[in-house]
C-alpha positions in Angstrom: 0.0 0.0 0.0 2.8 2.4 0.9 4.6 1.6 -2.4 1.5 2.5 -4.3 1.2 5.8 -2.4 4.9 6.7 -3.0 4.5 5.9 -6.7 1.4 7.9 -7.0 3.0 10.9 -5.2 6.1 10.6 -7.5 3.9 10.6 -10.6 2.1 13.7 -9.4 5.4 15.5 -8.7 6.8 14.6 -12.1 3.6 15.7 -13.8 3.8 19.0 -12.0 7.4 19.5 -13.0 6.6 18.8 -16.7 3.6 21.2 -16.6 5.8 23.9 -15.0 8.5 23.4 -17.7 5.9 23.6 -20.4 4.6 26.9 -19.0 8.1 28.3 -18.8 8.8 27.4 -22.5 5.4 28.9 -23.6 6.1 32.1 -21.7 9.6 32.4 -23.1 8.3 31.8 -26.6 5.6 34.5 -26.1 8.3 36.9 -24.9 10.5 36.2 -27.8 7.7 36.6 -30.3 6.7 39.9 -28.6 10.3 41.1 -28.9 10.5 40.1 -32.5 7.2 41.8 -33.2 8.4 45.0 -31.5 11.7 44.9 -33.4 9.8 44.5 -36.7 7.5 47.4 -35.9 10.5 49.5 -34.9 12.3 48.6 -38.2 9.2 49.4 -40.2 8.8 52.7 -38.4 12.5 53.7 -38.9 12.2 52.8 -42.6 9.1 54.9 -43.0 10.7 57.9 -41.2 13.8 57.6 -43.4 11.6 57.4 -46.5 9.6 60.5 -45.3 12.9 62.4 -44.9 13.9 61.5 -48.4 10.6 62.8 -49.7 10.9 66.2 -48.1 10.9 69.0 -50.7 14.5 70.2 -51.0 13.3 73.7 -51.6 11.9 73.9 -48.0 15.1 72.9 -46.2 18.2 74.9 -45.4 20.5 75.4 -48.4 23.9 73.8 -48.6 27.3 75.1 -49.8 30.5 73.7 -51.4 34.0 75.2 -51.0 37.5 74.2 -52.1 40.5 75.2 -54.2 41.2 75.0 -57.9 44.8 73.9 -58.6 46.9 72.7 -61.5 48.6 69.3 -61.7 51.6 70.7 -59.8 49.5 72.1 -56.9 49.7 75.7 -57.9 46.5 77.7 -57.4 44.5 78.8 -60.4 42.8 82.2 -60.1 39.8 83.2 -62.2 38.7 79.6 -62.8 34.9 79.1 -63.1 33.4 76.4 -60.9 29.8 75.4 -61.3 27.6 73.1 -59.2 24.9 71.3 -61.2 22.0 69.5 -59.5 21.5 66.0 -61.0 18.8 64.8 -58.7 15.3 64.0 -59.9 14.0 65.7 -56.7 14.3 69.1 -58.5 12.8 70.1 -61.8 14.5 69.9 -65.2 14.5 73.7 -65.4 16.2 73.9 -62.0 18.8 71.3 -63.1 19.5 73.6 -66.1 20.3 76.5 -63.8 23.8 75.8 -62.3 25.2 77.9 -59.5 28.7 79.1 -60.3 31.6 81.0 -58.7 35.0 82.3 -59.7 38.1 81.2 -57.9 40.1 83.9 -56.0 43.8 84.6 -56.2 44.6 81.7 -54.0 42.4 79.4 -56.0 39.7 79.3 -53.4 36.0 79.1 -54.4 32.7 78.8 -52.5 29.2 78.2 -53.9 26.3 78.8 -51.6 22.5 78.5 -51.8 22.5 75.0 -53.2 19.6 72.6 -52.9 20.3 69.7 -50.5 20.5 67.1 -53.3 23.1 65.4 -55.4 25.4 67.7 -57.4 28.2 67.5 -59.9 31.0 70.2 -59.4 33.0 71.1 -62.5 35.8 73.6 -62.9 37.3 75.3 -66.0 39.9 77.9 -66.8 41.5 79.3 -69.9 44.2 76.9 -71.2 43.1 74.0 -69.0 41.0 70.9 -69.6 37.7 71.1 -67.6 37.4 68.6 -64.8 34.8 67.3 -62.3 35.5 67.2 -58.5 36.0 63.5 -57.8 36.4 61.4 -54.6 38.0 57.9 -54.3 39.8 55.7 -56.8 38.9 52.8 -59.1 35.5 51.2 -58.4 34.9 53.6 -55.5 35.4 56.7 -57.5 32.5 59.2 -57.4 32.2 62.3 -59.5 29.3 63.7 -57.5 28.5 64.9 -54.0 25.4 64.3 -51.9 24.5 67.5 -50.1 22.3 67.6 -47.0 20.3 70.4 -45.4 22.5 73.1 -44.0 25.6 71.2 -45.0 28.9 73.2 -45.6 31.1 70.9 -47.6 34.8 71.8 -47.5 37.8 70.4 -49.3 36.1 70.0 -52.7 39.4 70.7 -54.5 39.5 70.5 -58.3 42.7 69.7 -60.2 42.9 71.0 -63.8 45.4 69.7 -66.3 47.0 72.0 -68.9 46.3 71.5 -72.6 42.7 72.7 -73.0 41.6 73.8 -76.5 39.4 76.9 -77.0 36.3 76.7 -79.1 34.5 79.8 -80.2 31.1 80.2 -81.7 27.9 82.2 -82.1 24.4 81.3 -81.1 21.6 82.6 -83.4 17.9 82.2 -83.8 16.2 81.0 -87.1 16.2 84.5 -88.5 19.9 84.8 -88.0 19.8 87.2 -85.1 22.3 86.7 -82.3 21.0 85.5 -78.9 22.5 87.3 -76.0 22.6 85.7 -72.6 22.1 82.1 -73.8 23.5 79.4 -71.5 25.4 76.6 -73.1 25.4 73.5 -71.0 27.7 70.6 -71.9 28.8 67.4 -70.5 31.6 67.9 -67.9 31.5 71.6 -68.8 30.7 74.7 -66.7 28.0 76.9 -68.0 29.0 79.3 -70.8 26.9 82.4 -71.4 26.8 84.1 -74.8 27.7 87.8 -75.2 25.8 90.7 -76.9 26.4 89.3 -80.3 25.7 85.7 -79.3 29.4 84.9 -79.1 30.8 82.4 -76.7 34.1 80.8 -75.8 34.7 77.5 -74.1 37.7 75.4 -73.2 37.5 71.6 -73.9 39.6 68.5 -74.0 41.7 68.1 -77.2 40.1 65.9 -79.8 37.1 65.9 -82.1 34.3 68.2 -81.0 31.1 69.2 -82.7 28.6 71.9 -81.8 25.8 69.4 -82.2 27.0 67.5 -79.2 26.2 70.3 -76.8 22.8 69.3 -75.3 21.1 72.6 -74.6 21.4 76.4 -74.9 18.9 78.2 -72.7 18.2 81.9 -72.5 18.9 83.4 -69.1 15.8 84.2 -67.2 13.5 82.3 -69.6 12.2 78.8 -69.9 12.9 78.6 -73.6 15.3 75.8 -74.6 17.0 76.6 -77.8 17.3 72.9 -78.7 15.6 73.5 -82.1 15.6 76.5 -84.3 19.1 77.5 -83.1 22.1 77.7 -85.3 25.6 77.6 -83.8 28.7 78.4 -85.8 32.0 77.2 -84.4 35.5 78.3 -85.3 
């Protein structure tokens, strides 16, 4: 009789232990699931916040600036160089991308361009007698020829190195009637903006080699939305 009682008590104790262990596992699983759920919610929230930040209109935020020095291949400063920052982001309009912000380098080669939208830009420099060049970072596969500006950012050290050997191209921009177009902006690949003079004349320095006027993508009249892509004659010499 005692043996049966002991066995019965033992079975009850074992059953109680097993039940307790099961409850512990279920509680632990519930806690783990809760933590995973919270982490997932947090990750989704962060992603949504980051996406919202990216969608903020760049016109509403604080403007950015870029500064640096223009030098030749020996490290000597180049005064009077033109440096332009061109927005390449789809977050601004095509018209805004066609209006680069430019500055002229000082005696020590220093330049600064302010009032830029906090978006991706290309920064290109040019000077008489030199080959135009983009500001670049990194080497090889990590090389980048653009900068990602943020709200209120003051980017320093955007130095541009120009190599000697540029070739000058001169031309005239006219309308269909043959009249000169003053104040037209010539925008080319890896080229700062060039503005035509009173008689539609312009001068630009390019890399040696074959060059055709037809390769220049646009010529826009300053202060207007007209794009002189068609109906414009350009004579080069």
